[in-house]
matplotlib code that plots the C-alpha trace (Angstrom):
import matplotlib.pyplot as plt

x = [0.3, 1.5, 2.2, -0.1, 2.2, 0.7, 2.2, 4.7, 6.0, 7.0, 9.9, 12.3, 12.8, 12.3, 8.7, 8.2, 10.1, 7.6, 5.1, 7.1, 8.4, 5.0, 3.2, 6.6, 5.9, 2.3, 3.4, 2.5, 5.3, 6.7, 8.8, 10.3, 10.8, 13.0, 15.5, 19.0, 20.5, 17.6, 18.0, 17.1, 18.0, 17.2, 19.3, 20.0, 16.3, 15.6, 15.6, 16.1, 19.9, 20.0, 20.5, 23.7, 25.0, 23.2, 21.6, 20.6, 18.5, 16.2, 15.1, 16.0, 14.5, 16.8, 16.2, 18.5, 19.0, 17.9, 18.9, 15.6, 12.1, 13.7, 16.3, 13.0, 11.8, 14.8, 15.1, 11.5, 11.8, 14.7, 12.4, 13.9, 12.6, 13.6, 14.3, 14.7, 15.7, 12.9, 11.2, 9.1, 7.1, 8.7, 7.7, 4.3, 4.6, 5.8, 3.5, -0.2, -0.1, -3.0, -1.7, 0.2, 1.6, 2.5, 5.1, 7.5, 6.4, 7.2, 3.9, 2.7, 1.9, 5.1, 2.9, 0.9, -2.5, -6.0, -5.6, -2.3, -3.6, -6.8, -5.9, -4.2, -3.1, -1.1, 0.7, 0.4, -0.9, -0.6, -3.2, -6.9, -8.7, -11.0, -9.5, -5.6, -5.6, -8.5, -7.2, -4.8, -3.5, -2.6, 1.0, 0.6, 1.2, -1.3, -4.5, -5.2, -1.9, -2.5, -6.0, -7.4, -9.0, -11.6, -12.6, -10.5, -7.1, -4.5, -3.4, -1.5, 1.9, 3.2, 6.8, 7.5, 8.8, 6.7, 7.2, 9.8, 10.9, 9.8, 11.7, 10.3, 11.9, 15.0, 15.5, 16.1, 18.9, 19.3, 22.0, 23.5, 24.4, 25.0, 27.9, 28.8, 28.2, 31.1, 30.5, 32.2, 29.7, 27.9, 24.3, 23.9, 26.3, 25.6, 26.3, 26.1, 24.7, 27.2, 29.2, 30.3, 28.6, 29.1, 30.7, 29.2, 32.5, 34.2, 30.6, 30.5, 27.2, 26.6, 24.3, 21.3, 20.6, 21.9, 20.8, 21.4, 22.0, 19.3, 19.5, 22.2, 22.2, 24.5, 28.2, 29.1, 25.8, 25.2, 23.0, 21.0, 20.7, 17.9, 17.9, 17.4, 20.3, 19.9, 18.0, 18.5, 16.4, 16.7, 16.3, 20.0, 19.0, 17.0, 20.1, 18.5, 15.9, 18.2, 18.3, 14.7, 11.8, 9.7, 6.1, 5.0, 6.2, 4.3, 1.1, 1.1, 2.1, -1.0, -3.0, -1.8, -2.5, -6.1, -6.9, -5.4, -8.2, -10.7, -10.3, -9.9, -13.1, -10.5, -9.5, -5.6, -5.1]
y = [0.2, 3.3, 5.8, 9.4, 12.7, 15.8, 17.6, 17.1, 19.4, 18.6, 21.2, 23.7, 26.8, 30.2, 30.5, 26.8, 28.3, 30.8, 28.2, 25.2, 28.3, 29.6, 26.4, 25.5, 28.6, 28.1, 24.4, 22.1, 19.4, 19.6, 17.1, 18.1, 16.7, 17.7, 16.6, 15.4, 18.7, 21.3, 24.5, 27.6, 31.1, 32.6, 29.8, 31.9, 32.0, 28.2, 25.3, 22.9, 24.3, 21.5, 19.5, 20.6, 22.0, 19.4, 21.8, 25.5, 28.5, 30.8, 33.9, 31.6, 28.5, 25.2, 22.9, 19.3, 16.7, 13.7, 10.0, 7.9, 8.3, 7.3, 10.3, 12.7, 11.8, 13.3, 16.1, 17.3, 16.9, 19.3, 21.8, 21.8, 20.9, 17.4, 17.7, 14.3, 13.8, 12.0, 13.4, 10.4, 10.3, 7.1, 8.0, 7.1, 4.0, 4.4, 7.6, 8.8, 12.7, 14.7, 17.4, 16.9, 20.7, 20.7, 23.7, 22.6, 25.3, 23.7, 25.3, 21.6, 18.7, 15.9, 13.2, 14.7, 13.7, 14.6, 11.1, 11.3, 13.1, 14.1, 17.7, 17.9, 22.0, 23.0, 25.8, 28.2, 27.0, 23.2, 22.1, 21.7, 22.4, 19.7, 17.1, 17.2, 19.1, 20.1, 24.0, 25.7, 28.6, 31.9, 32.4, 35.2, 38.9, 40.9, 41.5, 37.5, 36.7, 34.2, 33.0, 30.4, 28.6, 26.1, 24.9, 25.8, 26.9, 29.4, 31.9, 30.7, 31.2, 34.6, 33.8, 37.4, 38.2, 40.7, 44.4, 45.9, 49.6, 49.4, 46.1, 42.9, 40.2, 42.2, 41.0, 37.3, 36.0, 32.9, 30.4, 31.3, 28.1, 24.9, 23.9, 24.4, 27.5, 29.3, 32.5, 36.1, 37.7, 36.3, 36.9, 40.4, 42.2, 45.4, 44.9, 47.2, 46.3, 44.8, 43.3, 39.8, 38.3, 34.4, 32.1, 29.1, 27.4, 29.8, 31.9, 35.1, 35.6, 39.4, 41.5, 42.6, 45.8, 47.9, 46.6, 43.6, 40.3, 39.0, 35.3, 33.3, 29.4, 27.2, 27.5, 24.1, 23.4, 22.0, 24.0, 23.6, 26.4, 28.8, 27.6, 30.8, 31.3, 34.8, 37.2, 41.1, 43.3, 47.0, 48.3, 49.0, 49.7, 46.6, 44.0, 43.1, 41.7, 38.6, 37.2, 37.2, 35.4, 37.6, 39.3, 36.8, 33.8, 34.9, 35.8, 32.4, 30.8, 32.6, 31.0, 27.8, 28.0, 29.2, 26.3, 23.9, 25.8, 25.6, 21.8, 21.2, 23.3, 25.6, 23.4, 21.7, 18.5]
z = [0.1, -0.9, 2.1, 1.9, 1.9, 1.4, -1.4, -4.2, -6.4, -10.1, -10.9, -8.7, -11.0, -9.9, -10.6, -8.8, -5.6, -5.1, -4.6, -2.4, -0.3, 0.6, 0.9, 3.1, 5.3, 5.5, 7.2, 4.4, 3.8, 0.2, -1.7, -5.0, -8.2, -10.6, -13.5, -13.3, -14.9, -14.2, -16.3, -14.3, -15.3, -12.2, -10.1, -7.0, -6.3, -7.6, -5.3, -8.5, -7.6, -4.7, -7.5, -8.0, -4.8, -2.5, -0.5, -1.4, 0.6, -1.0, 1.9, 4.6, 3.2, 2.8, -0.1, 0.3, -2.0, -1.5, -3.4, -2.4, -0.5, 3.3, 3.4, 2.6, 6.3, 8.0, 5.7, 6.5, 10.3, 10.4, 8.5, 5.5, 1.7, 0.2, -3.6, -5.6, -9.3, -10.7, -14.0, -14.5, -11.3, -9.9, -6.8, -7.0, -6.8, -3.2, -2.4, -2.5, -2.3, -1.3, -3.3, -7.0, -8.2, -12.2, -11.8, -14.7, -16.9, -19.9, -21.4, -22.4, -20.1, -19.4, -18.3, -14.9, -14.9, -12.8, -11.2, -10.0, -6.4, -4.6, -5.9, -9.0, -9.9, -12.9, -13.6, -16.9, -20.4, -21.8, -19.4, -19.1, -15.7, -15.1, -17.8, -16.8, -13.4, -11.3, -11.5, -13.7, -12.3, -14.8, -15.3, -17.8, -16.3, -16.4, -14.9, -14.5, -13.1, -10.7, -11.2, -10.0, -13.4, -12.4, -16.4, -19.3, -19.9, -19.2, -21.9, -24.5, -24.5, -26.7, -26.6, -25.6, -22.0, -20.0, -20.4, -17.9, -18.3, -21.7, -23.0, -23.2, -25.8, -25.4, -21.8, -22.9, -24.4, -26.3, -27.2, -31.1, -30.9, -29.5, -26.9, -23.5, -21.8, -20.1, -18.0, -18.1, -16.0, -12.9, -12.0, -10.1, -12.2, -14.2, -17.4, -20.9, -24.3, -26.3, -23.5, -23.6, -20.6, -22.0, -24.8, -26.3, -27.7, -29.6, -30.1, -27.6, -26.2, -25.8, -23.4, -25.6, -23.3, -20.6, -17.0, -14.1, -15.0, -13.6, -14.6, -15.7, -16.7, -15.3, -16.6, -17.9, -19.2, -22.6, -24.6, -27.8, -30.1, -29.6, -25.5, -23.3, -21.5, -19.9, -18.5, -18.1, -16.1, -17.2, -13.9, -12.8, -9.0, -8.8, -8.0, -4.8, -6.8, -8.1, -4.8, -3.5, -5.1, -7.9, -7.3, -10.4, -8.4, -5.1, -6.9, -8.9, -5.2, -4.0, -6.6, -5.9, -2.4, -2.8, -5.2, -2.4, 0.1, -2.4, -3.2, 0.8, 1.9, 3.8, 5.3, 6.1, 4.4]

ax = plt.figure().add_subplot(projection="3d")
ax.plot(x, y, z, "-o")
ax.set_aspect("equal")
plt.show()
């Protein structure tokens, strides 16, 4: 018989981390499932970094890598968040979660089913509420960000990042070629348009605008051409934001928490 468990979250990137952090602070035991090679851009505020570093702290909360379920009990008892590499959800052969949250943000369903838990919540496009999950949370910036969708889908992905200080698609840098990423700058650095911030093989990667390097894919990562590798915030006085959970992530987290309480009639699991 499978053991019951409160909350499992698929994905530990920066937006997922907002949800994981809020649920943890609200008293929910959370188990995070990640891939073997997470590709978070805003790594400093992503619990997925625990896969590489063993432990990773975001705003005073520590995530710790585990290799099997038995280790999770000790991590939870210490007040930390266990992170397991399990992209295929093999853990479901041992655990029966009350709540399963798909926070991969892949903009498509990578195997999550409404039948996997009493409450299944999915973040962003690629899911239909009532079919793939009980609820879908809107992740597109704007008036509906964080809204709990009870029927239908989130807004489709536009491929254009949200506008910050008048800049949209210019804020995000994609790999100009395939290869191994090397750093010349670090997250939090002030950079200037045209400045070399990284390289892929012999190909330089340059800043697309002046601002703060808010996100940069982990050094040594093998990236395919066109892969998102960096993010620049044009607000040069916002360096501190590189190290804290974003407003967007917190808003989405609020929607997730509301969805859990709606599904459970406002009571704890």
